[in-house]
C-alpha positions in Angstrom: 0.0 -0.1 0.1 3.0 2.3 0.3 2.9 5.3 -2.0 -0.4 4.1 -3.4 -2.5 6.2 -1.3 -0.6 9.4 -2.0 -0.9 8.8 -5.7 -4.5 8.3 -5.3 -4.8 11.6 -3.5 -2.4 13.4 -6.0 -4.6 12.3 -9.1 -7.6 13.3 -7.1 -6.4 16.7 -6.2 -5.6 17.3 -9.9 -9.2 16.5 -10.8 -10.7 19.0 -8.1 -11.1 22.6 -8.2 -9.1 24.6 -5.7 -11.7 25.6 -3.6 -12.9 22.2 -3.1 -12.0 20.4 0.1 -10.9 16.8 0.0 -12.2 14.9 3.0 -10.7 11.3 3.4 -13.5 8.9 4.7 -11.6 6.5 7.2 -14.4 3.9 8.1 -12.8 0.5 8.6 -9.3 2.1 7.7 -6.2 1.6 9.6 -4.2 4.1 11.6 -1.2 3.5 9.4 -3.5 4.3 6.2 -4.6 7.5 7.8 -1.2 8.4 8.2 -0.2 8.1 4.8 -3.2 10.1 3.7 -1.8 12.9 6.2 1.8 12.7 4.9 0.1 13.3 1.6 -1.5 16.2 2.5 -4.8 15.5 3.7 -6.0 17.3 7.1 -9.8 16.6 7.0 -10.7 13.0 7.8 -14.5 11.9 8.1 -15.9 9.1 10.3 -19.4 7.5 10.6 -19.2 6.1 14.3 -18.2 7.9 17.7 -16.7 4.5 18.8 -14.5 3.5 16.1 -13.4 7.3 15.6 -12.5 7.5 19.4 -10.2 4.2 19.3 -8.2 6.0 16.3 -7.8 9.4 17.8 -6.0 8.0 20.7 -3.0 6.8 18.2 -2.8 10.0 16.4 -2.7 12.6 18.9 0.8 13.7 17.6 -1.1 14.9 14.4 -2.8 18.1 16.0 -3.6 19.8 12.9 -6.4 17.0 11.6 -9.7 18.4 11.4 -12.2 15.3 12.4 -15.8 15.3 10.6 -18.3 13.3 11.8 -20.5 12.2 8.6 -22.8 9.6 10.3 -25.8 9.7 12.3 -25.4 11.1 15.9 -27.7 9.8 18.5 -28.5 12.3 20.9 -27.0 10.4 23.9 -23.6 10.6 22.4 -23.8 13.9 21.1 -21.4 15.2 24.3 -18.7 12.4 22.8 -19.4 13.5 19.3 -18.6 17.2 20.2 -15.4 16.1 22.4 -14.1 14.1 19.3 -15.0 16.2 16.3 -14.5 19.9 14.9 -17.1 19.3 12.5 -20.5 17.5 12.4 -22.0 17.1 8.8 -24.7 15.0 9.9 -26.8 17.3 12.1 -30.2 15.8 11.1 -32.9 17.3 12.9 -33.9 20.6 15.2 -33.8 18.4 18.2 -30.2 17.6 17.7 -29.3 21.0 16.8 -30.6 22.3 20.0 -28.7 19.7 21.9 -25.5 20.3 20.2 -25.8 24.0 21.0 -26.5 23.7 24.4 -24.2 21.1 25.2 -21.5 23.4 23.1 -22.0 26.0 25.2 -21.2 24.2 28.4 -18.3 22.7 27.1 -17.0 26.2 25.8 -17.1 24.7 22.1 -18.0 26.3 18.8 -18.3 23.0 16.3 -18.9 23.7 12.7 -22.3 22.1 11.8 -23.8 21.2 8.3 -27.6 20.3 8.2 -28.6 17.4 6.6 -31.1 17.4 4.1 -33.1 15.1 1.6 -33.8 16.7 -1.4 -35.8 13.9 -2.8 -37.6 11.4 -0.3 -35.6 8.8 1.0 -36.7 6.6 3.9 -33.3 4.9 4.3 -31.5 8.3 5.1 -32.0 10.7 8.2 -32.1 14.7 7.5 -34.5 17.6 7.1 -37.1 17.2 3.9 -37.0 20.8 2.2 -40.3 21.8 3.8 -38.9 20.4 7.2 -35.9 22.6 7.1 -37.6 25.6 6.0 -40.2 25.5 8.7 -37.4 25.2 11.4 -34.9 27.8 10.1 -36.2 30.5 12.7 -35.2 28.3 15.6 -32.2 27.0 14.0 -31.2 30.7 13.8 -31.3 30.9 17.8 -28.6 28.5 18.1 -25.8 31.0 18.8 -23.0 28.6 19.9 -22.7 26.0 17.2 -21.7 27.3 13.7 -24.1 26.6 11.1 -22.1 26.4 8.0 -24.2 25.2 5.3 -25.9 21.7 3.9 -24.8 18.1 3.7 -26.7 15.8 1.4 -26.4 11.7 0.7 -27.6 10.5 -2.5 -30.7 7.8 -2.4 -29.6 4.5 -4.0 -30.1 3.7 -7.7 -30.1 7.3 -9.0 -29.2 7.7 -12.6 -26.6 10.4 -13.3 -29.0 12.9 -14.1 -31.0 12.4 -11.0 -28.0 12.5 -9.2 -27.0 16.0 -10.5 -30.4 17.3 -10.0 -30.2 16.4 -6.3 -26.7 18.0 -5.8 -28.1 21.1 -8.0 -31.2 21.2 -5.7 -28.8 21.3 -2.6 -27.2 24.2 -4.0 -30.3 25.9 -4.6 -31.8 25.4 -1.1 -28.8 26.8 0.2 -29.2 29.7 -2.0 -32.7 30.4 -1.0 -31.7 30.0 2.7 -28.7 32.4 2.3 -30.8 35.0 0.7 -33.1 35.1 3.8 -30.3 36.7 5.6 -30.1 34.8 8.8 -28.2 35.7 11.6 -26.5 32.4 13.0 -27.2 30.4 9.6 -24.5 30.7 6.9 -24.4 28.8 3.9 -21.1 28.9 2.7 -20.7 25.0 2.8 -22.1 22.2 0.5 -20.8 18.8 1.8 -22.1 16.5 -0.9 -20.2 13.9 -3.1 -18.6 10.3 -2.3 -16.4 8.3 -4.2 -18.9 7.2 -6.9 -20.5 10.8 -7.7 -17.8 13.4 -6.6 -17.4 14.8 -9.8 -21.1 15.4 -10.3 -21.2 17.0 -6.8 -18.2 19.5 -7.8 -20.1 20.1 -11.1 -22.9 21.2 -8.8 -20.9 23.5 -6.6 -19.8 21.1 -3.8 -17.2 22.7 -1.6 -16.3 19.3 0.6 -16.3 16.0 -1.2 -16.3 12.9 1.5 -13.8 9.9 -0.2 -13.1 6.8 1.0 -12.6 3.8 -1.3 -11.0 5.9 -4.2 -8.3 6.7 -1.5 -7.8 3.7 0.3 -9.1 1.1 -1.9 -12.3 -1.2 -1.1 -13.1 -2.2 2.4 -13.6 -5.4 3.8 -17.2 -5.0 4.4 
């Protein structure tokens, strides 16, 4: 594996516009492979599960400029631990969770960066706001003054065509623009976290500012 991760990262960076942030998704990836990605210049790493991330962070404390991004569903009872481990939470998927994170962040003197997870088209297999739900909750979200709401995150439903996938990404961008034009005090729409290994080219085409890449960097996982 030595050198291969760096080669893949270099190839991906040549394809990404300079303003698009590359996040390496490290689910089921070894600490050694994470260090290779770090050595190749990656500083943003994404994990889906609190427990797996916690075990890895113990071995990576010598890399202080890493930014850890939570991209998996965060249960309310694990919110405090999530804030301890992650500087970013992309998977804030409900008003209840946002309010909890805001309260805990204030108690912990933290200012986590937050993306609101949205479902542009119905998807019973994913967490997140529907568009009408999010628009209805904006006034209450704007009262969150400790967490830093930075933008939107979306995950494509399974089985979409390329045209359908692009339409979802474009719909996410258009929703962010519509929210931005409402000029909320504490809701910023600077980031679009969208696109994974199979579809990140489409996400970038639609305006993604962060892409979440796993197997195109680290190879296929065992499960």
